[in-house]
ZAMARGU-4260 file (C-alpha; in steps of 0.2 Angstrom, whole numbers, plus 5000, padded with zeros to 4 digits):
<rodrens>
0) 5552/5513/5572 | 5558/5500/5560 | 5571/5505/5548 | 5564/5514/5532 | 5571/5505/5517
5) 5568/5505/5498 | 5568/5488/5491 | 5560/5479/5477 | 5548/5466/5483 | 5557/5453/5473
10) 5573/5456/5483 | 5563/5456/5499 | 5556/5439/5494 | 5573/5432/5491 | 5579/5438/5508
15) 5563/5432/5517 | 5562/5414/5510 | 5581/5412/5513 | 5579/5418/5531 | 5564/5407/5534
20) 5572/5391/5527 | 5585/5392/5541 | 5571/5388/5553 | 5560/5377/5542 | 5570/5363/5534
25) 5555/5358/5523 | 5556/5374/5512 | 5564/5371/5495 | 5565/5383/5481 | 5564/5380/5462
30) 5568/5392/5448 | 5567/5393/5429 | 5584/5399/5425 | 5580/5417/5432 | 5588/5416/5449
35) 5597/5432/5448 | 5581/5441/5443 | 5569/5433/5455 | 5582/5434/5469 | 5581/5416/5473
40) 5600/5416/5470 | 5601/5421/5489 | 5593/5405/5493 | 5604/5395/5481 | 5620/5402/5489
45) 5614/5398/5506 | 5605/5381/5503 | 5612/5374/5486 | 5606/5356/5491 | 5588/5363/5493
50) 5588/5373/5477 | 5583/5366/5460 | 5586/5375/5444 | 5573/5368/5432 | 5579/5378/5417
55) 5568/5387/5405 | 5554/5375/5408 | 5541/5382/5419 | 5528/5369/5416 | 5540/5356/5421
60) 5545/5366/5436 | 5527/5366/5443 | 5526/5347/5441 | 5542/5345/5450 | 5536/5357/5464
65) 5520/5347/5465 | 5529/5330/5467 | 5540/5338/5481 | 5524/5344/5490 | 5518/5326/5490
70) 5534/5321/5499 | 5531/5334/5513 | 5541/5348/5506 | 5536/5366/5505 | 5541/5371/5488
75) 5542/5389/5482 | 5542/5389/5463 | 5548/5405/5455 | 5549/5413/5438 | 5543/5429/5430
80) 5524/5431/5432 | 5521/5429/5414 | 5528/5412/5415 | 5524/5405/5432 | 5506/5410/5431
85) 5504/5412/5412 | 5514/5399/5403 | 5512/5386/5417 | 5493/5389/5420 | 5488/5372/5416
90) 5500/5364/5427 | 5496/5376/5441 | 5478/5372/5439 | 5479/5353/5437 | 5494/5348/5446
95) 5493/5360/5461 | 5476/5368/5462 | 5465/5352/5459 | 5474/5341/5472 | 5476/5356/5484
100) 5495/5353/5485 | 5506/5364/5497 | 5515/5373/5483 | 5519/5392/5483 | 5519/5399/5465
105) 5530/5415/5464 | 5527/5427/5450 | 5541/5440/5449 | 5542/5455/5437 | 5523/5457/5436
110) 5514/5472/5429 | 5519/5487/5418 | 5534/5491/5429 | 5544/5478/5421 | 5548/5492/5409
115) 5560/5489/5394 | 5556/5470/5394 | 5540/5475/5385 | 5523/5468/5382 | 5527/5450/5381
120) 5534/5451/5399 | 5523/5464/5407 | 5510/5452/5414 | 5495/5461/5419 | 5484/5445/5419
125) 5492/5435/5433 | 5480/5440/5447 | 5465/5436/5436 | 5472/5419/5431 | 5476/5414/5449
130) 5460/5420/5456 | 5450/5408/5445 | 5459/5393/5452 | 5448/5385/5467 | 5457/5386/5483
135) 5471/5397/5477 | 5477/5411/5489 | 5483/5426/5480 | 5495/5438/5488 | 5502/5455/5482
140) 5512/5463/5496 | 5516/5481/5495 | 5533/5484/5503 | 5548/5475/5511 | 5540/5472/5528
145) 5524/5466/5520 | 5533/5454/5508 | 5543/5446/5523 | 5527/5443/5533 | 5518/5437/5517
150) 5531/5424/5514 | 5530/5417/5532 | 5511/5417/5531 | 5512/5408/5514 | 5524/5394/5521
155) 5512/5392/5537 | 5497/5390/5526 | 5494/5373/5520 | 5488/5374/5502 | 5492/5383/5485
160) 5497/5401/5486 | 5502/5413/5473 | 5514/5427/5478 | 5516/5442/5466 | 5533/5451/5466
165) 5538/5468/5459 | 5554/5473/5450 | 5554/5492/5455 | 5561/5497/5472 | 5548/5504/5484
170) 5550/5514/5500 | 5544/5504/5515 | 5529/5511/5525 | 5523/5497/5535 | 5531/5497/5552
175) 5532/5481/5562 | 5538/5491/5577 | 5522/5501/5577 | 5508/5489/5577 | 5509/5483/5559
180) 5501/5465/5558 | 5500/5454/5543 | 5485/5442/5542 | 5480/5432/5527 | 5463/5438/5520
185) 5463/5454/5531 | 5465/5471/5523 | 5474/5486/5532 | 5467/5503/5534 | 5482/5514/5532
190) 5473/5530/5534 | 5455/5534/5539 | 5444/5546/5530 | 5426/5550/5527 | 5424/5557/5509
195) 5430/5543/5498 | 5439/5526/5500 | 5455/5522/5489 | 5458/5503/5489 | 5475/5499/5483
200) 5487/5483/5481 | 5505/5480/5478 | 5516/5493/5470 | 5501/5505/5469 | 5499/5507/5488
205) 5514/5518/5489 | 5507/5529/5475 | 5490/5530/5484 | 5499/5535/5500 | 5506/5550/5490
210) 5489/5554/5483 | 5481/5554/5500 | 5493/5567/5506 | 5490/5578/5492 | 5471/5576/5493
215) 5472/5581/5512 | 5481/5597/5508 | 5466/5601/5496 | 5453/5597/5510 | 5448/5580/5504
220) 5448/5567/5518 | 5452/5550/5509 | 5452/5533/5517 | 5466/5522/5511 | 5465/5503/5512
225) 5479/5491/5508 | 5473/5474/5501 | 5488/5463/5501 | 5477/5447/5500 | 5466/5448/5484
230) 5459/5431/5487 | 5452/5428/5499 | 5447/5446/5500 | 5443/5455/5516 | 5424/5458/5513
235) 5421/5466/5530 | 5434/5480/5527 | 5427/5484/5510 | 5409/5484/5515 | 5412/5495/5530
240) 5422/5508/5519 | 5408/5508/5506 | 5394/5511/5519 | 5404/5525/5528 | 5412/5534/5513
245) 5399/5530/5499 | 5412/5530/5484 | 5427/5518/5480 | 5442/5520/5469 | 5453/5504/5466
250) 5471/5505/5461 | 5481/5491/5454 | 5496/5488/5442 | 5485/5475/5433 | 5472/5474/5420
255) 5456/5481/5427 | 5447/5465/5420 | 5449/5451/5433 | 5460/5460/5446 | 5457/5470/5462
260) 5444/5481/5455 | 5433/5467/5450 | 5435/5458/5466 | 5430/5473/5476 | 5415/5477/5464
265) 5410/5459/5466 | 5409/5461/5485 | 5400/5477/5484 | 5387/5473/5471 | 5381/5459/5483
270) 5382/5468/5499 | 5382/5487/5497 | 5381/5494/5480 | 5391/5510/5478 | 5400/5518/5463
275) 5417/5510/5460 | 5430/5518/5449 | 5444/5507/5443 | 5462/5513/5440 | 5473/5500/5431
280) 5478/5494/5414 | 5463/5497/5403 | 5462/5481/5394 | 5477/5484/5383 | 5495/5478/5381
285) 5510/5488/5387 | 5525/5492/5378 | 5544/5494/5381 | 5550/5509/5390 | 5557/5516/5407
290) 5546/5509/5421 | 5543/5526/5429 | 5537/5534/5412 | 5526/5519/5409 | 5517/5520/5425
295) 5513/5538/5422 | 5508/5534/5404 | 5496/5521/5410 | 5489/5531/5424 | 5497/5521/5438
300) 5503/5537/5447 | 5499/5547/5462 | 5495/5561/5450 | 5482/5551/5441 | 5475/5544/5457
305) 5473/5562/5464 | 5464/5568/5448 | 5453/5553/5448 | 5447/5555/5466 | 5443/5573/5463
310) 5434/5569/5447 | 5423/5556/5456 | 5419/5568/5470 | 5414/5581/5458 | 5401/5570/5449
</rodrens>
């Protein structure tokens, strides 16, 4: 059994990219004056000659990363999601996506759980933005072990990748010593069930796990699927769940417009139309406050997942 640890996926990213760079000398890291927050400071201390602080200039950072990719390097360009995916969208689209360059865009501090930083920094649109770029792989790992595997997979994949990082610490539940396997574009069934399916991503997977345990005690057999790769999404696992359980609830720390819920709905409306209920940020901005309180306020909690599943089943 792998060690159970509680870490923020931003910290797991810093550890993973630093460890991977020891074996792959082509990996370089760029940051926009946020190395302490994005945890790229770990890489900076270990490989200062392969680290570039671009200052508070994310658009320029993406351009530099694109140039380094044309020289055979594998750049990981990190900042807050609001900046690396939001502010620099044009550069990501035109300088990385259009020429299909081997750049890894890293968006830390995504979602409502940024907490006290408030609405301007609580990026709940990054997945939607990155999904629209042709050829962009979109990853949203759920815990420490999954982040480590995702970083390695991103480095091995030739082409643009967006990796979403969280600020809050989350308990690890994926066990690499017990058959856990990460594969780009493949979802993972964490728990089988026949009554309803919960499809979750990122930070919300741990909340969904708590909800599934409560539902089980109340006699509800819920299936739980972890979607760490939102694009390309695992159509097969979603269609199978829809056919076998008949109802789907999606959970994401992101706007319900353009994120996981719409990606799942798009698959099912084409292949197996069933009711899909989306739990996420309901087309609104966040506000400053303690992260745990905000998650509950915006319905991103095990309690709300449990209540929503019961409501759906009682329709």
